[in-house]
C-alpha positions, 0 to 999 in steps of 0.5 A: 127539368124539362120545361113545358114549351105549349103553355097557354100563355093568357092573352093580352086584352083592354079592359073598357066600359061597355055602355048598352042602356038602348042597345040589345043583348043576345043570349044563346042557351038556358041555364045558369049560365043564361041568367048570369049573363043577361043579367050582366047585360041588363044591369049595364042598360041594355035589352035582352033575346033569349035563345033558349027553350025559357026564361030563367026561373033567377030573371024572373023581376025581369019578366015583367021589366019589357027588356027581355024577350024568349025567341025560339033557337030554332028561330035563329038566322043569321041575318037576325045577328045585326040586331044586337050591340053584344053576343053571350052563347053558353055550352047549352045552347041549343044552336050551333054554337060555331055558326052564331060566332063567325056571324058575330065576328063577320058583323063586327059584334063582340061575342063571349062563349062560355068556357072559351075565351080564346074564342071570345072577344070578351070576358065577363068578370067579377064586379062590385057595383055601389049605389052610385056610380063605383065599380069595381072588377077585376079580371086574371083573363079568364086563367083563374076566375075564382081567384079574381072573386077572392080579390074582388071580395077583399079590395071591396072590404077596404074601400072607403065607409065614405067613398059612394057619398063621395061619388055622389057630391062628385057628379053633383058637383060635374052637372053642376059645372056643365050647367053652367058652361053651357048658361055661358055658351049661351050668354056668349053669343051676347057678349063683345069679344073682350067681354067673351073671352075674359068669360070663357078664362073663368070658366074655364078656372072654374069648370077645372077647380070645382070638384069634391075636396078631399079632408086633410086634417080633421074639422075639431084641430085648432089652430091655423090651416098649414095654408094660411095664417088666418086663426079658424074656428072650432066647427065642431062645437057650431056643429053641436046644435046651440042656438049661440056659440063663443068663439074667437075670430076677426072680421074675415073668418066671422063672414068667411064662417056665414058665407063658408055655412051658407052657400055651395060654392065661393068664389075668392076675388082677391091677391094671396097676400090680402088674405082675404078668403083664407078661411074659406079656402082653408075650409074647403080644402079640408072638406069641412061640410056647410049647413046644408050637410053638402061640400063646397068648392071654393076658389081664388079667381083673378080681380081683372077686366070681365070679373064675375062672369063666373059667379052667374054661370054657377047662380044659373046650375041654382047653386047657393054662390057667395064670393068673398072680395077686396073692395077694388074687385066690385067695380070690374063685377059692375056689369054682372051684378047688374045683369043678376039684380035684372035677373032676380039671382040671389049672388051674396058678395063680401067684400072688405072696405080697404087700401093701402096708405103709404106703408102697406097698411090696409086702411077702411076704404069705400072708394072702389064699393061707391062704384058699384052702387050703380048695381040697384043691388043691395049694400049692407055694412058692416064693422066689428067681427060681431057685426061682419058675422050677423050682417054675414047673415043678413045679406045671405038671408035677403038675397035668398027672399028678395032675390038680389044680389046683396053686397055685403061691406066689411072693415077691411082696415088693419084693426080689423085683423084683431081678433074676438070673443063674439057669438056665432050662429051654429049651422043649423041656426043659422040654416033655419034663420035664412029659412024663416026669413024666405018664408016670412017674406013669401008669406007676408006678400014683401015687395020690396027691398027695404021691406024684405031687409027689416023682416030680416032685422026683426028675425035676428033680434028674436033669433040672437038678442042684436039689435040693428036698424037702416040707420042706427044714431048715438048721441044727444037726444036733442043734438044739433049736429051729427056725423053720417058715417058709415062702417068703422069710422063710424064705429069709432066714432062710435066707442071711442068719441063719447065724451066729446059728441056730449059736450058739443052736442053732437051725434053720428048716425051709423048708414047700415044699409046703404041701398036701398037708401031710405029717406024717411028712415033717414030723417026719422033717425036724426034728433027733430033738433 
């Protein structure tokens, strides 16, 4: 059997995306062929000049846009070609086609000739353009265009239904990262060499990690994430719309849930073995959305000098930002938190107050946290899982309403890892609670941080039925002495030693709001005796 050695072999091509915005495209010819090529150029952002008898009817919607112009074919001169970024020539072009092609090649301008792939610098591909940045194209390099069209339809039919929303979110996060980087370029000029190196390292890590999360499991899965031993919640139930839902959680999960629900970005400052922030990281890996219907990016950062500079950059981009941290990372964040206070940027830090004893058992310890009190940020304290959930809500609401960093100190002891059944806010109610505090602070003209905190406590009682105050006294009304404490120590004294306190005519004053310190409220909370 003879072989046809003269059979044409398709010329290899490089598939590229050509940006034509701000450029001009020339289309020589008329009819449907000219119209389809003009649409390709117009959709890509180019202005179009048609050298032909008229503007095809198919381009009617573009005639009033000012982006399409008609020029008689006879008016074309070789010198005109340099004004264009791309050239199309159809079979019915009323001009010397070969001369146009030679002019374009001489000027280095890509040209497409209908029906002539050998002389064309590029071929037009069947293309699907979505509502976002998505474009899908298939080419056979002009050999079998109908086959290419059929294959494109099959590919588009199998695209995931939620692909375009994910791409839009990816674009938002990329824009956010670029904006944060620009802000830090400005900030770097004001820092010393050591701080600048720390900032650059943090931003490099953040820019790499901020991306659209990919779901690896459903939100209703029970038990633990495959990369975490931390028990997770039934987020489907928490999206149900009910005001409150009973859930089993420990301190970390309770505060982490609110942090994830009310943030766009969560930064975790802890060692992996501490299991601080594991719930937030797990929900991010599972592509769980927050209370506003957006994906949340969570990333682990290093605890070292300069820690926190990435927070500054993210906040500067307008994102809702939270940090889940060990208290030992707070001293490293002091310079950044102080700057955020001065710039009225609403960061929330959920810091686990802990230290390890000689047997490597976690104990509640506020020593590192106290080193950060100098920042003038708001400091609130919780102990139990229920308190951690409630104070996390207060922290996010107050931060947004008062435009100030809020540090929520949680119980970091080993006992805090134990789970309990607590009442948790639904996604919708958490968002509504924050919105109520923000609007309330604006309408009431609350100017002090203390006033905003009181509004947050009052709204928490109205919505969820639980009462908190800046200083919470328990014990004898005529006590002669009182323990002043906070966190787990205060909780232990309140719940475990009632008989001793009664016998000794002693009370316990639990400090809920550490900063701003309410001297008058402190005095009035203690029995006059």
